[in-house]
C-alpha positions in Angstrom: 0.0 0.0 0.0 1.6 3.3 -1.0 2.4 6.0 1.7 0.7 9.4 1.5 3.5 11.9 2.4 1.1 14.8 2.2 0.0 14.1 5.8 3.4 15.1 7.1 3.7 18.5 5.4 2.2 20.5 8.3 4.0 18.8 11.2 6.3 21.3 13.0 9.9 20.6 13.8 10.8 19.5 17.4 13.0 21.6 19.6 16.0 19.4 19.1 15.7 19.5 15.3 15.3 23.3 15.0 18.3 25.0 13.5 19.5 28.1 15.4 18.2 31.2 13.8 20.2 33.8 15.8 23.1 34.1 18.3 22.7 32.0 21.3 22.7 33.6 24.7 24.4 30.7 26.5 28.2 30.6 26.4 29.9 27.9 24.3 31.1 24.8 26.0 34.7 24.9 27.0 37.0 22.2 25.7 38.4 19.9 28.4 41.7 18.1 28.2 42.6 14.6 29.5 43.4 15.9 32.9 40.0 17.5 33.3 41.2 21.1 32.9 39.9 23.7 30.5 42.0 24.2 27.3 42.7 27.7 26.1 42.0 28.4 22.5 44.2 30.5 20.3 41.3 32.7 19.3 39.5 35.1 21.6 42.4 35.7 24.0 42.0 39.4 23.7 38.5 39.1 25.0 39.6 37.1 28.1 42.6 39.2 29.1 42.9 42.9 29.4 46.4 44.4 29.0 47.3 47.2 31.4 49.7 49.9 30.0 53.1 49.8 31.7 55.7 52.5 32.4 58.6 50.0 31.9 59.4 49.2 35.5 58.7 45.5 36.4 55.6 45.6 34.2 53.8 47.5 36.9 51.4 50.4 36.1 52.9 53.8 36.4 52.3 55.9 39.4 51.4 58.8 37.1 47.9 57.5 36.1 44.9 59.0 34.5 43.3 60.4 37.7 46.0 63.0 38.2 46.8 61.9 41.7 49.2 59.0 41.0 47.8 55.6 40.1 44.7 54.7 38.1 41.2 55.7 38.9 39.8 53.7 41.8 43.3 52.9 43.2 43.7 53.3 46.9 46.6 55.4 48.3 48.2 52.2 49.5 48.3 50.7 46.0 49.6 53.9 44.5 52.4 54.0 47.1 53.2 50.3 46.4 53.4 51.0 42.7 55.6 54.0 43.2 58.0 52.0 45.5 58.2 49.1 43.0 59.0 51.6 40.2 61.7 53.2 42.4 63.3 49.8 43.1 63.2 49.0 39.4 65.2 52.1 38.6 62.3 54.1 37.2 62.2 56.7 40.0 63.9 60.0 39.7 67.1 60.7 41.6 68.0 57.0 42.0 71.7 56.5 41.2 72.5 53.2 39.4 74.5 50.6 41.3 78.3 51.2 40.7 80.1 48.3 39.1 82.9 46.7 41.0 86.2 48.6 40.5 89.0 46.6 38.9 92.0 45.9 41.1 90.1 46.0 44.4 89.0 43.1 46.6 85.4 42.1 46.2 83.5 41.3 49.5 80.3 39.4 50.1 78.7 39.2 53.5 75.9 37.0 54.8 74.4 36.4 58.2 74.0 32.8 59.5 73.8 31.1 62.9 74.5 34.3 64.8 77.6 35.2 62.7 78.6 37.6 60.0 80.4 35.7 57.4 82.5 37.7 54.9 84.1 36.2 51.8 86.7 38.3 50.2 88.2 37.6 46.7 91.5 39.3 45.8 92.6 40.2 42.2 95.3 37.6 42.3 92.8 34.8 42.9 93.4 34.5 46.7 90.4 34.2 49.1 89.8 35.1 52.7 86.8 34.0 54.9 86.1 35.8 58.1 83.4 35.1 60.7 82.4 37.8 63.2 80.1 37.5 66.2 76.9 39.2 65.1 76.3 41.0 68.4 79.9 42.0 69.4 81.6 42.1 66.0 84.5 40.1 67.5 86.5 38.2 64.9 86.1 34.5 65.5 87.5 32.8 62.4 89.8 33.9 59.6 91.2 31.6 57.0 93.0 32.3 53.8 94.1 30.3 50.8 96.0 31.2 47.6 96.3 29.7 44.2 99.3 27.4 43.6 101.8 28.1 40.8 99.8 25.8 38.5 96.6 27.7 39.2 95.0 25.1 41.6 93.3 26.2 44.8 95.5 25.8 47.8 94.6 24.5 51.3 92.9 26.8 53.8 95.3 28.3 56.4 93.8 29.5 59.7 95.0 32.8 60.9 92.3 33.1 63.6 90.5 30.2 65.2 91.2 26.6 64.8 90.3 24.1 62.1 88.0 21.2 63.1 90.0 18.1 63.7 88.9 14.9 62.0 87.9 12.1 64.3 90.5 9.4 64.8 89.8 6.3 62.8 91.6 3.2 64.3 91.2 1.3 61.0 92.9 3.8 58.7 94.9 6.1 61.0 98.2 4.8 62.4 99.3 7.8 64.5 97.5 10.3 66.7 98.9 13.4 68.4 99.0 13.2 72.2 96.3 15.2 74.0 99.0 16.6 76.3 100.9 18.3 73.4 100.9 22.2 73.4 97.9 23.6 71.5 98.5 26.9 69.7 95.6 29.1 68.4 94.7 32.7 67.9 91.6 34.1 69.5 91.3 37.9 69.2 89.4 40.4 71.3 87.9 43.7 70.1 91.1 45.6 71.1 93.9 43.0 71.0 95.4 40.3 68.8 95.6 37.4 71.2 97.2 34.0 71.1 96.8 31.1 73.5 99.2 28.2 74.0 97.6 25.5 76.1 99.2 22.6 77.9 102.2 24.5 79.1 102.5 23.5 82.8 105.8 25.2 83.5 106.1 28.2 86.0 105.7 31.7 84.7 109.4 32.7 85.2 110.4 30.1 82.5 108.8 31.9 79.6 110.3 34.7 77.5 108.2 36.6 75.0 109.8 39.2 72.7 109.7 40.9 69.3 112.1 40.1 66.5 112.1 43.4 64.6 114.2 42.1 61.8 111.8 39.4 60.8 108.8 41.1 62.3 107.7 38.1 64.4 106.9 37.4 68.1 109.3 34.9 69.6 108.2 32.6 72.5 110.9 30.5 74.2 111.4 28.8 77.5 114.6 28.6 79.6 114.2 24.9 80.1 114.3 24.3 76.3 110.8 22.7 76.3 109.0 25.0 74.0 109.9 27.4 71.1 107.5 29.3 68.8 107.6 32.1 66.2 104.3 34.0 65.7 103.5 36.0 62.6 100.8 38.7 62.5 99.6 39.1 58.8 97.4 42.0 59.8 100.3 44.4 60.3 101.8 44.0 56.8 98.4 44.5 55.3 98.3 48.0 56.8 102.1 48.7 56.4 102.7 48.7 60.1 105.6 47.5 62.2 105.7 45.9 65.7 106.0 48.1 68.7 107.4 46.6 71.9 105.1 48.6 74.2 102.0 47.0 72.6 103.0 43.5 73.6 102.0 41.8 76.8 101.6 38.3 78.1 100.6 36.3 81.2 100.5 32.6 82.3 97.6 31.0 84.1 96.0 27.6 84.3 98.7 25.9 82.2 98.0 28.4 79.4 100.3 31.1 78.0 98.2 34.1 76.9 100.0 36.6 74.6 98.3 39.9 73.6 99.2 42.7 71.2 97.1 45.8 71.3 95.7 46.7 67.9 96.9 50.1 66.5 94.2 52.7 65.8 94.7 52.3 62.1 93.8 48.6 62.2 90.8 49.3 64.4 89.4 51.8 61.9 90.2 49.6 58.9 88.4 46.6 60.4 85.2 48.7 61.0 85.4 50.2 57.5 85.8 46.7 55.9 82.9 45.4 58.0 80.6 48.2 56.9 81.5 47.8 53.3 80.8 44.1 53.4 77.5 44.6 55.2 76.2 46.6 52.2 75.9 43.3 50.3 74.8 41.3 53.3 72.4 38.3 52.6 70.4 36.9 55.5 70.4 33.1 55.6 
């Protein structure tokens, strides 16, 4: 039996089959990636993001905005002040001098604070290095060690001028000899006003010791009349400031099996230490 298609001419289309006749008010569905996040399309980015004009400093808006009062319309005074400060730190402010480059031929110092100490690392033009550690509260020098490059350009071993290197623990399986604990121990431990050396494990009476200055070699000489101990002490700080030893600045005492030798710091060294410390603190980094 043939089908009469004229019956279906006046049947309206369903909602699902109607073609869109105008722009839809609902937003298009966003594309989702495998991880479940929305994917950004190449087109239409200018509609999603609004670019803010910049004055060139850190990409931050200029403090000279369109409202005539600094900042953009609607900005609070705090935000305007923050923008101005960021612009100043970026070098965009007026009257900000650029940072001076390091001068050739002068030692370069870097200072950082860690564990209650000011640690200063100095690099000299000849490749030598010096590390100093000061007490953060009293500015007393606790450790100073230096090293120089060898003739073939390798880094040498650290030599302690102030303080004492940490001794490695004795290993009975690999070490064959160990220094006696009763041997004299020599170390330098400065005070704010004196260079000071301590020689421990010297049980002899005080009248045995003789401490004097050898002006020819610029060294302090320690000797005992019983021929039990002899030591020459160098002070690298004096040649650095073109100074010579003075007998009246040297003193010593003996107590508790320890010989304590002190040399009062000249005013030139005291001033130089404070200047070097201030210069190093300009580049301080807190750790």
